[in-house]
C-alpha positions in Angstrom: -3.5 -10.4 19.3 -1.6 -9.0 16.3 1.6 -7.0 16.8 0.8 -3.4 17.2 2.3 -0.4 15.5 4.7 1.7 17.6 2.9 5.0 17.3 -0.7 4.7 18.4 -3.3 5.9 20.8 -3.3 3.8 24.0 -3.1 3.8 27.7 -1.6 6.9 29.2 2.2 6.6 29.7 1.8 7.0 33.5 -0.3 3.8 33.6 2.3 1.7 31.8 4.8 -0.4 33.6 8.3 0.7 33.5 9.3 -2.6 31.9 6.6 -2.3 29.1 8.1 -2.5 25.6 9.5 0.8 24.4 7.2 0.8 21.4 4.2 0.6 23.8 5.5 3.4 26.0 6.1 5.7 23.0 2.5 5.5 21.7 1.2 9.1 21.1 -2.0 10.2 22.8 -3.1 12.6 20.0 -3.0 12.7 16.3 -0.5 15.6 16.4 2.1 13.3 18.1 2.1 10.8 15.2 5.4 10.7 13.4 5.2 10.5 9.6 2.2 10.1 7.2 1.9 13.9 6.5 0.0 13.1 3.3 -2.8 11.8 5.4 -2.5 13.7 8.6 -1.3 17.2 7.5 -3.8 20.1 7.5 -6.6 19.5 5.1 -5.5 16.0 4.4 -8.2 13.2 4.3 -7.6 11.4 7.6 -7.0 14.7 9.5 -10.3 16.0 8.1 -12.0 12.8 9.4 -10.6 13.4 12.9 -11.6 17.1 12.9 -15.1 16.6 11.5 -16.0 14.0 14.2 -17.3 11.8 11.5 -15.3 8.6 11.1 -15.6 6.7 7.9 -14.8 3.1 6.9 -11.4 2.7 5.4 -8.6 0.4 4.3 -5.1 1.4 5.5 -2.6 0.0 3.0 1.1 0.2 3.8 4.2 -1.8 4.8 4.8 -3.0 8.4 5.5 -0.6 11.2 4.2 2.6 9.6 1.2 3.2 11.9 -1.9 1.4 10.6 -2.9 0.1 14.0 -1.9 3.5 15.3 -4.5 5.4 13.3 -7.3 3.0 14.1 -6.7 3.3 17.8 -6.3 7.0 17.7 -9.6 7.3 15.8 -11.4 5.2 18.4 -10.0 7.3 21.1 -10.8 10.6 19.3 -14.4 9.6 18.7 -14.9 7.9 22.1 -15.7 4.7 20.3 -15.7 1.1 21.5 -12.6 -0.5 19.8 -12.7 -4.1 18.6 -9.5 -5.5 17.1 -9.4 -8.7 15.1 -6.4 -10.5 13.7 -7.3 -12.0 10.3 -4.2 -14.3 10.7 -5.6 -15.9 13.9 -9.3 -15.0 13.8 -12.3 -16.4 12.0 -16.1 -16.2 11.7 -16.5 -16.5 15.5 -14.4 -13.3 16.0 -16.5 -11.5 13.5 -19.7 -12.5 15.3 -18.2 -11.4 18.7 -17.3 -8.1 17.1 -20.9 -7.6 15.9 -22.3 -8.5 19.3 -19.9 -5.9 21.0 -21.0 -3.3 18.4 -24.7 -3.9 19.2 -24.0 -3.6 22.9 -22.1 -0.4 22.4 -24.9 1.0 20.2 -27.5 0.2 22.9 -25.4 2.3 25.3 -25.2 5.2 22.8 -21.5 4.6 21.8 -20.0 4.2 18.4 -17.9 1.2 17.6 -14.9 0.8 15.4 -13.9 -2.7 14.2 -10.3 -2.9 13.2 -9.2 -5.9 11.2 -5.4 -6.4 11.0 -4.1 -8.1 7.9 -7.6 -8.1 6.4 -6.3 -9.6 3.2 -5.9 -12.9 5.1 -9.7 -13.2 5.4 -11.4 -15.1 2.6 -14.3 -13.8 0.5 -17.0 -15.2 2.8 -15.3 -13.7 5.9 -14.9 -10.3 4.3 -18.5 -10.4 3.1 -19.7 -11.0 6.7 -18.8 -7.3 7.4 -20.9 -5.8 4.6 -24.4 -5.7 6.1 -23.1 -4.1 9.3 -21.0 -1.6 7.5 -24.0 -0.6 5.4 -26.3 -0.4 8.4 -23.8 1.8 10.2 -23.6 -0.6 13.1 -19.8 0.0 13.2 -17.1 1.8 11.3 -14.9 -0.7 9.6 -11.1 -0.2 9.4 -8.9 -2.8 7.7 -5.1 -2.8 7.6 -3.2 -4.6 4.9 0.3 -4.8 3.5 -1.1 -6.1 0.2 -2.6 -4.2 -2.7 -6.3 -4.0 -1.7 -7.3 -3.9 -5.3 -6.3 -7.6 -5.5 -6.8 -8.8 -1.9 -10.0 -7.1 -0.7 -13.4 -8.0 -2.1 -14.7 -5.3 -4.4 -18.0 -5.1 -2.4 -16.1 -4.3 0.8 -13.7 -2.1 -1.1 -16.5 0.0 -2.6 -17.7 0.8 1.0 -14.3 1.9 2.3 -11.9 4.6 1.4 -8.3 3.4 0.7 -5.6 5.4 2.4 -2.0 4.6 1.5 0.6 4.8 4.2 4.3 5.3 3.3 7.4 4.0 5.0 8.8 6.5 7.5 11.5 8.8 6.1 15.0 9.0 7.5 14.1 12.3 9.2 11.0 10.7 10.8 13.1 7.7 12.1 15.8 10.1 13.4 13.1 12.0 15.4 11.7 8.7 16.7 15.2 7.6 17.7 15.8 10.8 19.7 12.5 10.3 21.5 13.5 6.7 22.3 16.9 7.7 23.6 15.3 10.2 25.9 12.8 7.6 27.1 15.5 5.1 27.9 17.8 7.8 29.4 20.6 6.3 27.2 23.8 7.9 26.0 23.5 9.5 22.6 24.6 7.2 19.8 27.4 8.3 17.5 26.1 9.7 14.2 27.4 6.7 12.3 25.7 4.3 14.6 22.4 6.3 14.5 22.6 6.2 10.7 23.1 2.5 10.6 20.2 1.9 12.9 17.9 4.1 10.8 19.1 2.3 7.6 18.5 -1.1 9.3 15.0 -0.1 10.2 14.2 0.6 6.5 11.2 2.8 7.1 9.7 0.5 9.8 9.2 2.4 13.1 8.5 -0.8 15.1 11.7 -2.4 13.9 13.7 0.7 14.9 12.3 0.8 18.4 12.6 -2.9 19.1 16.2 -3.0 17.8 17.3 0.1 19.6 15.8 -1.1 22.9 17.5 -4.5 22.6 20.8 -2.9 21.9 20.6 -0.5 24.8 19.8 -3.4 27.1 22.8 -5.3 25.9 25.4 -2.5 26.1 23.8 -0.5 29.0 22.3 2.9 29.0 25.5 4.7 29.9 27.7 3.0 27.3 28.6 4.9 24.2 26.7 3.3 21.3 29.1 3.3 18.3 29.2 1.1 15.2 31.4 -1.5 17.0 28.9 -1.8 19.8 26.1 -2.0 17.3 27.8 -4.8 15.4 28.6 -6.8 18.6 24.9 -6.5 19.6 23.2 -7.3 16.3 25.7 -9.8 15.0 26.6 -10.6 11.4 23.5 -9.4 9.8 24.3 -5.7 10.5 28.0 -6.2 10.2 27.8 -7.7 6.7 25.3 -5.4 5.2 25.0 -1.6 5.5 21.5 -0.8 4.3 22.1 2.9 4.2 25.5 2.8 2.6 27.0 2.6 -0.8 27.4 -1.2 -0.7 23.6 -1.5 -0.4 22.9 0.4 -3.6 25.9 -1.1 -5.4 24.6 -4.6 -4.7 21.1 -3.8 -5.9 22.6 -2.3 -9.0 24.7 -5.5 -9.6 21.6 -7.7 -9.3 19.6 -5.5 -11.6 22.3 -5.3 -14.2 23.0 -9.1 -14.0 19.3 -9.8 -14.8 19.3 -7.2 -17.6 22.5 -8.7 -19.0 20.9 -12.2 -19.0 23.4 -13.7 -16.6 21.4 -16.1 -14.3 24.4 -17.2 -12.3 25.6 -13.7 -11.5 22.0 -12.7 -10.7 21.7 -15.6 -8.2 25.0 -14.7 -6.7 24.0 -11.1 -6.0 20.6 -12.2 -4.8 22.3 -14.6 -2.3 24.6 -11.8 -1.2 21.6 -9.5 -0.5 19.7 -12.2 1.4 22.8 -13.3 3.4 23.5 -9.6 4.2 20.1 -9.1 5.8 18.1 -7.3 3.0 14.3 -7.7 3.5 13.4 -10.2 0.7 10.2 -8.2 0.2 12.3 -5.3 -1.0 14.1 -7.6 -3.5 10.7 -8.9 -4.6 9.6 -5.3 -5.4 12.8 -4.8 -7.4 12.1 -8.0 -9.4 8.7 -6.7 -10.3 10.3 -3.5 -11.6 12.8 -5.5 -13.6 10.0 -7.5 -15.2 8.3 -4.2 -16.3 11.4 -2.2 -17.2 13.7 -4.7 -18.9 11.5 -7.6 -20.2 8.1 -6.0 -20.8 6.2 -7.5 -23.7 9.1 -9.6 -24.9 7.8 -12.1 -22.3 4.7 -10.9 -20.5 4.8 -14.0 -18.3 7.8 -12.5 -16.5 5.7 -9.9 -14.7 3.2 -12.6 -13.6 6.0 -14.8 -12.3 7.6 -12.0 -10.4 4.2 -11.1 -8.8 3.6 -14.8 -7.9 7.1 -15.0 -6.3 6.3 -12.0 -4.2 3.0 -13.4 -3.1 4.6 -16.8 -2.4 7.2 -15.2 -0.2 4.5 -13.3 1.7 2.8 -16.6 2.5 5.9 -18.7 3.3 8.4 -16.2 4.6 12.1 -17.1 5.0 13.7 -19.3 4.2 11.1 -21.3 2.2 9.8 -18.3 0.3 13.3 -17.3 -0.9 13.3 -20.2 -3.4 10.3 -18.6 -5.2 12.3 -15.3 -5.5 15.4 -17.3 -6.7 13.2 -18.9 -9.4 12.0 -15.4 -10.5 15.6 -14.1 -10.5 16.6 -16.9 -12.9 13.5 -16.6 -15.1 14.0 -12.8 -15.5 17.7 -13.3 -16.3 17.1 -15.8 -19.1 13.9 -14.1 -20.5 14.2 -12.1 -23.7 14.7 -8.5 -23.0 12.9 -5.4 -24.1 12.6 -1.9 -22.7 10.3 -0.8 -25.6 7.2 -0.2 -23.4 9.4 1.5 -20.8 10.8 3.8 -23.4 7.4 4.4 -25.1 5.8 5.3 -21.8 8.5 7.9 -21.0 8.2 9.3 -24.5 4.4 9.5 -24.3 4.5 11.3 -21.0 7.0 13.8 -22.3 4.9 14.4 -25.4 1.7 15.0 -23.5 3.4 17.4 -21.1 4.8 19.4 -24.0 1.7 19.1 -26.3 -1.0 20.0 -23.8 -4.6 18.9 -23.7 -6.3 18.7 -27.1 -10.0 18.0 -27.5 -11.1 14.4 -28.0 -12.3 14.0 -31.7 -16.1 13.9 -32.0 -16.2 10.4 -33.4 -14.4 9.0 -30.3 -16.7 10.8 -27.7 -19.3 9.0 -25.7 -22.9 10.0 -26.5 -25.2 8.8 -23.6 -27.7 11.7 -24.1 -29.8 12.9 -27.0 -28.1 16.3 -26.8 -24.7 14.8 -27.2 -26.0 12.8 -30.2 -27.3 16.0 -31.7 -23.9 17.5 -31.3 -22.4 14.7 -33.3 -20.7 13.0 -30.4 -19.8 9.5 -31.5 -21.0 10.1 -35.1 -19.1 8.1 -37.8 -17.4 5.9 -35.1 -16.4 2.6 -36.7 -17.0 -0.4 -34.4 -13.9 -2.6 -34.8 -15.8 -5.9 -34.4 -17.9 -5.0 -37.5 -14.8 -4.4 -39.7 -12.9 -6.9 -41.8 -10.4 -8.8 -39.6 -11.7 -6.7 -36.6 -9.6 -3.7 -37.7 -11.0 -0.4 -38.9 -8.1 0.5 -41.2 -7.3 4.1 -41.7 -9.2 5.2 -38.6 -7.7 8.1 -36.6 -7.5 7.8 -32.8 -5.4 10.8 -32.0 -6.6 14.4 -31.7 -7.2 15.9 -35.1 -4.1 18.1 -34.9 -1.8 15.0 -34.8 -1.4 14.1 -38.4 0.7 12.1 -38.9 0.1 10.5 -35.6 3.2 10.2 -33.3 4.7 6.8 -32.6 6.0 5.9 -29.2 6.1 2.1 -29.1 8.8 0.4 -31.2 8.9 -3.4 -30.4 12.3 -5.1 -30.5 13.2 -8.2 -32.5 13.2 -10.4 -29.4 10.7 -12.8 -27.8 7.0 -12.1 -28.2 7.7 -8.6 -29.5 8.8 -10.1 -32.8 5.2 -11.1 -33.4 3.9 -7.9 -32.0 6.2 -5.9 -34.4 4.9 -8.0 -37.4 1.3 -7.4 -36.4 1.8 -3.6 -36.1 3.6 -3.5 -39.5 0.7 -5.4 -41.1 -1.9 -3.0 -39.5 0.1 0.0 -40.7 0.1 -1.3 -44.2 -3.7 -1.5 -44.1 -3.8 2.1 -42.8 -1.6 3.2 -45.7 -3.8 1.4 -48.2 -7.0 2.9 -46.7 -5.5 6.4 -47.1 -4.7 5.7 -50.8 -8.3 4.6 -51.4 -9.9 7.7 -50.0 
């Protein structure tokens, strides 16, 4: 069975053994007891509405580990008195899907709903994901999939179109602090010092399960009556916590050093800071996300392959884990460091957003509007539009694509003289010359 989230509907606390894992004992029995995810569970929010309406819907829960994906599925099954079937896509296969269908049919024959929950649904291949479709369409069961990966890329479009995607966020520091207080009361442990509590929360990095498991292990080691301070925390958790303070200044300074080393085209320094972060206990998936940001922000179209390589490195790490997957991230670090640099798109995007916020919403010019009906055609929607593929060199020189009031049209994107953007700049200059010539010939 897949590892469960720490906050979920489950067996009543009184029925749990005293030595059951802390995460299991702290599962809430009602949606109001769930910590975090206010964007989904607050008043009027989509998942809250689903609970209150009594009408469950198929959904994909997308978010990092330990934020309550399994939690919500179990709570929903409990709230709707539904038979709950859980499948691990990591360990399961077609047989498990068939068993789930059989259980759903049996539940239906007894007048009960059924919820089929697939953990790590992105691990199922296309054929396995397709196996759910006819049963979701027929209403045999409500499908809930959980994934840490972007469902746009990892879940089949057919299944995705039949499910609502809900995004779960890492728990905030305040959420984790509340959870830590609840855990302390459950264990009847001495209150940790503020510094130790902060380091535990930082170490958890938004993952409730990680916080509960770590805290329970530490309390067992030092004893419930012992004062839990930073020294005791370091003795219990070892070098990983001692060398790297995830919530402190060193954490952000080291990230900054890695980013600036990549931006400054220093592969050796970038590798050094990458190694420091891994050695200090930073989740490599966090580093992978930062590398994707660097590819967008600091390299951009000077080398579009950089973004693809960063994404591939992230996916490779997800498949291999540590330590094998760290080599893929190291390769991405070196590639990003030696790649030509450009923040032209980053700068252009910020400028375009600022311009639109100040300029307001102007009407789309008539020649650029879609005209699917006769009425729209009579209103000149789409009239005089020049189809680029019918023009010389595939370019309608002199055409205006901004709202009519923007003349001359604003310019946001200014490619740099590095990498692929050299050729992009030359192409744009050529097209602008054609535009100027077209204006003169009018």
